[in-house]
N, C-alpha and C positions, 0 to 999 in steps of 0.2 A: 083434691085432683089429680097432684103428682104423682100423689100412690095407689091410682089408680091409670092414671094411663100410665106409670109403671109399669101395673099386673097385666096392661092389657098388650105390652112389650114386649114383654118376656112368654106371653104364653103364645105370639107371633113368632119372635127367634129360637122356642124350641123345634115348632112343625116346623120349618127351615130348614133347621140342623135336619129331619132325614130325606128333604129332597130335594138335598144336596149329596147322598148319598146316594143318592136315586140318578142325578143324575151324572157324577163322576166316575162310573160302571157304565155307564150307555157310555160316555169317554173314549175311556179307558179299551172297551170289545170295537170299538169302533177304529183310532186307531191303529190298533197292533191289523185291520185289517188295509189300512190303507198304507203301512211298514211290508208287508207282504207287494199289496201291488205295484211300487214302487219298488220294490226290488225285481222282482218279476220283467219291469219296465225296460228300470238299466239295462240289464242282462239280453233283453234283445237290439237294441238301442247297440250294444258295444261289438253286438256282431251284425251287426245290417253293415255297421260303420267302418269293420273289420273288412267286412265284403266288401267292398264297393274301393274301399282305401287296396287291396291286394289287384285290384282285377283294374284300376285308372297305371295304379306300374308296372303291368302285368305288360298294359296298353302302349306305357312310352318306350318301353324298354324293348318291344318289339320295330317302333314304328323309325328308333335310332339307329336298331341290327338292319333294318332294312335300308335306311340310307346309306348307311360307312358302310351295305353291298353294295350298293349303286354307285360313291366316289374310289370305296375299291378297283373293282372292276372297267373304270372307266382310264383309272390310276395304270391298270397295268396294262391298256395298250394303247397309250400313249409312251409310256417307260420302252415297248419292242418296236413299237415308231422312233423311235431316242437311238436302241442300239443297231438297229436296219442304217441308221445319219451315219454314229461312227465307224464302223466300220469300213460303209463306203471313203470315209473322211482320211481315213490313218494310212498309210502310203511309206512312208522312210522314217528316218531317226537322220538325228543332225549326227556331227563326223564325230568319231568319241577325239580326238587331237586336239582341236578347241578346247573342250575341259582339262588337258592337263596343263597347258595352256595357262589360263583362266588358273588355277593354284597353285602353277607357280610364280607367276607375279602377285597372287594373293600372301606369297610369303614373304617375298620380299619386299614387300611395302609394310607388312606383316614386323619384320624386321625395320623400317625403318623408323617405327613408328616408335617404337621399342628405344631406338639407338635419340628417336629424337625425345623419350618420356627421360630417358636418363639425363644428358645434354639439358635437359624445360625443369628436372629435378638441382640438377646443380647448379644455374643459373638462381636459378628461386634461390638457393643456401648464399651463395657469394650475395645478391640483393638483400636479403635479409640482411647475412654478416652489414654489408653497407649502411644499411637504413640503420642498424644499431651505433658500431661509429660514427654516420652523422650525428644520431641525435646524443654522445656521451660527447664527442669537440663540442655538439650548440652549449650544451650543456658548465664542459671546463669553458667553455667560454663564455659564461655567461657568468658563473660562478669567479674568474678573471676579474671581468669588469668589474661587477657588486665591488669585486674584491682593495680593488686601484682607485675602486672614488670613495670606498670607505674610509679608505687611509688618507688621499687628500686632503678629505673635510674634515677630520682629524690635524691632522700636519697643516692646515690655515686654522685652524682652534688653538695651536698651540699655537703657530706664532704670532696669531692674533692677541693670544693673550703673554705670550711673552715682552712683548710689546709692551703693550698695557702695567706687566711687572716692573718692567726695567724701570715705565717715563716714572710711575708715583715714587720706587727705590731711588730716582734720582735729583727729586726737589727734595726728600729726605733727606738722601747726602749732601743736598745744599747745605740741608737745614742744620743736620747734625755734624758737619763738619769732613772729613775726610781719614780719620780719625778709626781707626777698627773698623770700618765698612763690616765685616765678616760677623763682625757680633752685636749686631740691630736686632733689636729685642721679637721681631718680626717674624724672619725667616725660620728665629728656636723652636715657634708654637708649633703645636700640632694641636688639630682641634676637633669634637665631632664633626661629621657633615649636620647641620642645622644651626648652629649655635654659633656664626660666626659674625648674623650681627648681633645674637649680646653681648660678645666681645669684645665688638670694636663701640658698641656704645655703650662698654664699663672703663675702656683702656685709655678709648680716642686718641691723643693724637700720639700719646706717652708713649708706641706701640709703635715709634722709630725709633727712640730711645738705644742707646744703644749696652753692652754690656760690659764697657770696657771705662772703667772708671775719667781718666784723663781725660773722656768725651766732651764737648760743649751739655750734650745731657746723658741722659748714663743711668742705669740701676743694679745700687746694688748689694749687698745682704748686711738684712741689719736684724740682730735677736732681737723680738719684745721682752718688755722687760714681765712677769707674771704672764694669767691666762688669759689666750685670747676673749674678746665676746663674742658668746653665741649668740644666733641668729635667732631670730622671733621660729614660732615652733612653724612648720609647715615648711620655712624653705629649702631647696636645700644652694649647697654652696657652685658656683661657677666653677672654683679650678677639679669640683668634678668629671668635668666632661672637656677642662683644654688642660694639655703635655706642655708644662715651663720651665724653662728655667727655673733654680730654687729663688733668686733675686724678683724677682715674681710670688712666693708665695703667702706672704704677709699679704701683700696688695688683696688675688687672689681671695682670699679667706676671709677676706670682709666683705662679699660681692654676694650677693644672697641669689635665687634666681626663684623669678614668679610664670605663671605660665600668660597671666594679661593683662592688659592697665588697670582692671576694675580691683586683681588679686593686688597689685604694687600700690595702688592710690588706696586698699583698706588697711596693706602692712605696712604701709613706711612713715604712720605715727609712735609705733614703738620701734623703730633706729635708735640704737648706741652710736656714741660719737664713733667718725669713722667706718662706719658704715652705711654701704649704699645698694640696692635693688637695681635690677635691670629683669625686662621683659625679653624674651624670641622676636618679637615686634622687635626690640633694641626701645625701650620709651626706658627712661632709666630716675631715681628719686633717692638723695644722698640726708644723714638724716640729718642734716642740716637743713631742709624746705626747700633746698634746689630740686630739681627735676627738670630733663629734659625728654621732648614728646617724643616718639618715634620716627625717623627720617633715615639718609639715606648716605649714610657714615661712609665716609670712604673709608676706612680699618676697617671695617665688615664687606664690605664692596672689593680687598683688596686678601683676604682671606676668602675668601670664595671661587676669589679668579685665582689662588695658588692651590684650594684643595683639588677644583676642578682642573687645572693642569694638569701638578698629578699624577689623578684620575686618567686624563687621554694617552704620557705619557707609557703611562702602565698597557693601557689597551692596542698606543701605538705597536708597541712591540710584539705581542699581538698576532696582531696583524699582520707584519711585514714574516712572521714567521706563516704563516697563512700565506700569504702573495705567494715570496718563494716557495711555497710545496705548490702550491696551478698550474704555480709559468715550467715549471720541470713534466707536474701531467698533461699537461697542454700540449706543447713540443713531444709529452709517446704517443696523445692521441693522431694528432696531427700527423704525426709519420707512418699509425696503422693505420689511417681515415684511405693516405697516398695507396699505401700496398694492394688496400680494399675495393678501392676507384678501380688500380690494374688487372684485379679475376675482376672485376666486372663485367668489366667493358668486355673481357677474350666468350667468357661463359655468354654473354645478349650476340656475340659477330659467333659464338660458335652453334647459339641455340639456333639464328635466323636460315646459315647455309644448313645445318639439319631439316628448319620447316622448311625451306623451297625442291633440298633433295624429297623428300615425304608426300606432300600437296603433288606434287609432280605423279613421281609413279601412284597413287589413290588417283589423279587420272588418271593415266592407263591404266587403271584396275576396270574404271569401270567402265573404259571407252569395250573393253573388250567381256567385262560383263553381261552390261546391255547388251553388244552383237550377238552373247552367243545365249544369253536366253532367249532373244526378237527366234532364236533358231530352234532352238526347242523348246519354247513356253506351247505353243498347239499340237504337234509333240507325245509330249508328255500329258498334257491337257487332257489329250484323246483319249491317250493308255491309261490314267488312273481311272475315266468314267467309266470305262466299261466293265471292268469290274465293283464297279457299288451300280451299277444299275442293273447287273444280275444277280446282288445282294439284295436290295430292293424290288424285284419285282420276285424272285424266290421265299420276302416275306409279304409281301403284296397277297401271293397267290394261300399261302396259310393263313394268313391273315380272312381270305375268304375262303377259306373253307371252315375252319372256325368262329364268322356269323351265320355261315351257316346253319350249324349245327346247333347253335348259341338258338337260329331261330325257331327254327324246326323243336328245339324245349320248350318254347313259348307260348308256340300255338297248342301243345300237348297239359300247357298245366293250364290256357287259357280257357279249354275245353272243359275239362275239369273240376271246375268251379259246381258250388252247386244252385241251381234257383233258388232269386232273393223272392221273388213274389208273396211264396205260402209265408213266410220270415212277416213280409210286411205284412200280412194282412194281421194275422196273431196281433203285433207291435200296434195297431189302431184299435181291434177289439179292445185290449188290459188297460193302454191310454183310455180310454171311454168308461170303463168300468172301476179307474182310477177314478176320474172325476167324480162319475157322482156320489162316492164314497167319502172322496174331499170333502163335496157340496152337505152331506151330510154333516158331517163335522167342524162345518163351521156353524149350524143350525145349531148340535148341541153345546158346543160352544157359546155360544150363544144365551138362552138361557141356561146354564149352571152359572155364565157372570152377571146377570140380570138376580141367579138367586141373589149371588156372595155380596152384590149391594143393598142389596136392601136386608140383608141382615144388618153387613158396616153402620145401614142407616138408623135400624134402630140401637147395635147395642152404642154406639154415638150419644145416641137421642137421652136412652137409660143412666147413661153416668150424666148427664147433661144434669137429672133430673136429682136424681143425688147431688151433684155442689150446692144446689140451689136451694135443696135444702139445712144442706149443715150452714150452708149461710147464712139463714132468716134465724138458727138457732144460737150462733155468735154475737146477731145482732143484741139476743129477746135479755141474753145473758152480760151484756156490754152497758147495755140503761140502767144496771139494776146498778154496778159496782160505782159507774158518774156520777147519781146519784147521791150515795156515799160519804164519794169524796168533795163535793158542794160544799158540804156540810161543817166536814172539817173544818175546810177552809174559812168558813163564812167565822165562826167560834176565835181563830186567828186573830184575824182581821180586828177583831172587835180588841182586842185584849193592846195590842201594839198604838194603834190610834187615844186608849188613854194612855200609856207611857209614852204620846208622845206630846200633850196637852202641856208641858210647865215647862217644854224648850226652849223656846224664845227666849220664853225672861231670861234665866243662866245667857248666852248666851249675847243677853248685849248690855249685861254688868261686865262680862273679858271682857265684850270690845273699848268696852270706857277707857277700860284699867289698862290695856293696851296703848292706846292716843296715846294714853299720859307720856308714856315712858319712850317713848321713842320721840316727843317731841325735848325733852334732853337729853337724849339723846343723841338726838341736831345738833347743839346747841354746842355741844360739846367741841362736834368732831372742826364742829365752824371756825371755833378759834385754834385748833390746833392749824386747822391749812392754814388759812393767814399768818405764822408760826411759821410752820415749812416755809412758805415763798417770798419770805423777808428771807430765809435765811439763801436760799438759793440764789436771790438777784445776791446778796451780799460778796458768794463765790464766783458764782460767770463772772465781776468785774473784776476779784483777787485774779480769775482766774486768767482773761483778758488784758491784766496788766503785766503780769508772769508773762502772753506770748510774747507783745509785743515788745520787752525791752529781754527774752531771747534772739528772738528775729532779729533787728537790730542789730547783740550780739555778733550773729549768725554772719552776717553779712558785713559786716563790717573785715572779721577774719576775712568772710569768704571775699573781699573785694581786694583787702594788703595781701592776699596770696599770688589771685591771682593778679597785679600788680608788680608783686617780686617776679610770680614765672614769668608774665611778660615781658617783663625787663631781662631779666635771665638767659630768656631765647631770644630776646632779641640783640643780645649780644654775643651768643654764640651764632646763631646765625650767621651775623656780622662778618665775625671769625673767620669763620666755612667760605660769606662768599669773598672780603676778601685775601683768603686759602687761595681761592680758588681764581679768580681774578689774577692772582696772581702767580698758578700756573698752566691756566688756559691763554691769557694773556701777556703778559708777565709786563703788567704794569699798576700801581694802585687806583681807589678808588680817584678817586682828584683825579689819574693823567685817563683815565678809558673814556672821558667827554671828547676828550681833543686825539684819543684814538678811534672814534666812532665817526668821527667829521662834521661833527653838530657844533652851531656851535652859543648854547646854551640850552639848561635842561631844559628850559620846555617845550621846545624844537622834537624833547624825543619821542617814542610812540605809547601806543597801553601796553604792559606789560603783557595782558592774556591775548594780546595777538600776536609777542615777539614766542611765549611760549608756545603759542598752540604753532607759528612755526618750524620752532623749534623740533617738538614732540614730531612734525610731518618726514623733515630733515634723518630724525631720527630709524623714525620708522621705513622712511626710502631705502637705509645706509644698511638695516638688518631686512630689510625683506633685497636687494643684491646679492646677500651671503657671501661668504669668504669668497677670495679674488682666486679664480682655476689657474693651477702653472699650468699642465698637462692638457691643457685645449687643444693646442693643434697638433699633440700626441696622440694623442683620443680620434683625432679626428680624423688621425693618418690612417688609423686602426679600424674605424667603422669601414673608412672606403674603401680597404680591403678585405671588409669581413664584403662590402654591402658589388665586389667583383664578384666574388668565390660562387656570394649566391646566385649572380646571374649566369654564370658558369653550371649551377647544380639548376635554377631557372631552363636552361637550353635544355641542362643534355633529360631532365623530365618533360620539358616538352615530345625532344625525338623518341624516348622510351612511352612516351600515352599517345603517338602517331606509329609508331611501330608494334603496339597493343592495338592499338585500333586498327591496324592491315590487318594483323592477325585472328583478331576475330572475326572481322570479315567472312577471310579468305576460313577459318573454321565458320560458320551460321549458312559458305555458299553448300564449304564441299561434304554436311551434317544434313541440308535441304534436298542434296544429292542422294547424297545414301540412304534417310528415310524416307525419302517415295520410292526406288525400285526397290526395297527394303518389304516397303506394303507395297506394293504391286502383289510382288513373292507370297508372304505371308495372306492377302486378299483371296490369291488365288489357289494357294490351297486353303485357305477354311472354308471360300464356294463350294470344292471339292469333296473336305472330309463331313462339310455343313450333310450337307446331302447325304452320305456315305450315312452318318449314324444314324440320320433321322427317317433314314430309309423316305424321302425324294425331301419338295420344299427347294427356297432356296435363302440364302441368306451373303448379308456385303458390309466391308471396314467400309468406316468414313469420313471424311476427318472436317471435323467442326469450328465455327466458333471465330477460325477466322483465314482468311486467305495460305498467312504467312505457316508452311507447314508446321517449324516449330516452335509454335502460340499457337496449334489451333487443340480440337481437344482430340477424342474418338471416339464413335457412336458407330453401336453393331446394332444389326437391322437385322431380324435373321424371320420367316413366313412356315414354322413348321406343316404338314401338309396335311391341308384343307384348310391353313389359318392366312389371315390376308401379312403382309408384310408385315410388319412392328418393332420400336426398340424392344434390349431385353429385357428389359427391368420388366418388363408387362407381360412376361408368358410366366406357367407353372415353373414352378420346383426343380424337376424333373428334366424339362427343360432348359432350364440353364445350365446344367450341370453338362448336358449335352453339350447346350451350342460352345459355354467354355475350356471341354476337352476341343473342341475343333478345331479353337482358339491356339490349344497347347499346342497341340499338336501342328500345325497349323506352323508356328514359332519352331517348333524342332524340326520340321523336313525346308525353314527356311537356311538355320542356325540354324544344327544336331550339336545336341552338348554329350560329356561321354558315360553322365548319370543325370540317371529322374528319378523322382525318390514324388508317386504319388498317395495319397493319404485319405481313405476310403473318400474318397470322388464316388465313387462306384452305386456313394450311402442310397443317394434318393433313384437310384435306377430298377428297373424293374428285370427281369428274368434275357428278355431279346434283346432287350440296349446295351446288357452286359454282358451277352453273345458279341455283340457288334464295338463294341471297346475290345476286349480280351482280341478280338481278331486283330484289331488294328495294331494294337498295342505290338504281337505277332509278327507283323511286316513291319513296323517301323525298324524294330529292334531287329531283325535279319538284313534289311536294306544299308540300313543309318551306320550299324554297331550302336549301340546306344543301350545300356544296362539302365532295365526300370527295377525301383523297391517301389512294388508297391504292398501298401497299409489295406485292409484288407477282411470284413467278415464275411461275406458272401462266399458260399457254394461252388458255382460256376467262376469265380473266378480265381479261386484258389486250385480247381484242376483244372487249370489251363496256365498255370504258373512253372514254369523247372524248377524251382527249389523251392521250399517252407521252411519259416521260420516260428515256430508257436516257446510262447515262455507257457508252463505250469505251478503248479504247487503241487510237488506229491503227499506231501508235511506240511502242518501250517506253520507262515513263516520263512521257509526253501526254498529258492524261487529254481528250473533249470532253464534251459536253456533245450527243444529241440530243431531238429532240422530231419529235412524228410526230398532225398533226394527224385522231384518225380519225372524226370526230363531220365536219371538212368534204368529208375524203374521200370520204363516204357520201354528200354532197349531190351531190360530179361526179359518181360514178360514175349517181348516178340520173335527173343531166343528163343527160350520154353516153343 
């Protein structure tokens, strides 16, 4: 069945191939016809669109020209009426003598302002110098006070330390005796800072002994027989950190130094006869087992006090030298300050006189200017308006002629345009033919697509038939090979079954022999475990007895050492306390009860309460600090400084008042001048705007604030044919003309000798360039202002007196070229 179906499908596929070739040829022919028609229709459409756009543009231009022509006619009539009115109003000019008087007053006011500026600069220099001198005086006073306070603190501390050392020394002298006090060991020692506590713990009261052998307690030089005993490994000798007399060399050579108490206790057992260890904190261990914990040793305190006293005395010498130098510098600064203050006061008075004279002259000048401006302004404005109107009228006539010419040209161009009705008819016919051909092309494409789909369906069916036949052939071959493999597998399994039938009996006999061996090994293991347990019990009992014996021995040794240490410590503490009571109270412990006014020891307060009270009192005494012996003198100096600051405050207040008055006067004068200048510039700006634009109107306005000094400036302009609006809304050329009008208005108000214009005519057309050049010529001739114009415009260059240019005749070499156009014109006239 599959073979027959495949043959039928192949026959149909061959027939469809012929039909597909015939359909493709028809589609190609129709496509060519459609392409030609589409090109024709596109060309006709573009021609019609171009013709419509051309006619619409010409109609719009004609309407604009007619509107412009009507506006120019109305503007010309208005200007003619305005000219008649201005000629009627101009009758006379202001008197020339008034201008000369105003100019002389202006020169006088300028001279006074120069004098004021010079005096003000001198005053600023004097005030700056005064401020610097005052700052130097304050810094010198602060340094002097700081050095004096530091010296006072040092002196007080030195006195306190000296007194404390003297008290300790007097007690030591009482004990040692009056023989050779200058030879006491304590005064001969030099200790590195930080090791005073260790030395005090090592020597204790032995430091109070004398070097004189005739004293009750003394040190003498002894030569040791044999080599000295060495200290334990890692221990430094105290003699390495102390510079002592030779008589103490033997004692210091047998004293070792450790860092802390833990290291001292560890190394104390290694000491030999005559050796001892001390820590930096003040702990002491002796070779015979005696030890002292760290405490505040009187000898260590005295050593620290003496080191501190020597350091303070060295510092005090430096401070005294610095204080003397600062005192001399302060006196020099005070002398300079007095001179500078006198100079600053004189400069302020001179400035006040000059300012008053300048303000008076400026007020008179403002009044004269106002009177002169009120007399001349109407006449000048009217006369300046007439040539502007004439120029505007000429420009309007030229613009009207130009507009009429342009209107005639547009009418001729509109008449010359071809008729579009024939083109529209032809375009409609071509579009209808194109639609018919497109419909025919779509039918041919549909029939071609149907044949193509049928052929694809037959091809897919043929492929499926071939795959299905191949699958049935593979299944037949696989069945035969599987039958052969199953027969072979059955023979192998039968052989394995025969070999495994005798295996259970063999495994059972082997298991019984293994069980017998396991029972024998278990009995042996139990016997060994019992013996091991008995030995462990005996060993534990022996270890326990040994530990108890060692613990008892250690406890006994520690108890003995602790009791001995407490005993020695108690004896030492009692000795120190008895000594302190004798030093501070001057009595024995038995006499202290009577001194405290107590009847019996039971009435004594608790020790902790007494210690807290004593600590509080000591803290309060330390917080009070040393006694300031210069308090009264410092109070007098501070009072003098306060008086000088009050005087300076008064001077500053008066200076601030004068400064505020000066600022108010300057602001008042500035407002008057600003308003006067603003009115003049606005008047000139309105006239020049009309002249440059050929009409329209413009004005300047102060906005943003009622105060002219704080207000902003807004330029409002209305070119011909536009409403009044801000300058930012105008076009580029209009902005340029408005800016030129404002610039020249400022020049007319306050002329300058030189004016530089950098390509200001770049955005202007030729008529506006002509107006700009005429205005520059007029201002240059009337105001004697020299104009330097940078330009690329030919009309501007033609109107200049002299041209300067840069040429490059050869590469890298520039040359300046100048042409005197004014002189060339005279030569032509002469010819």
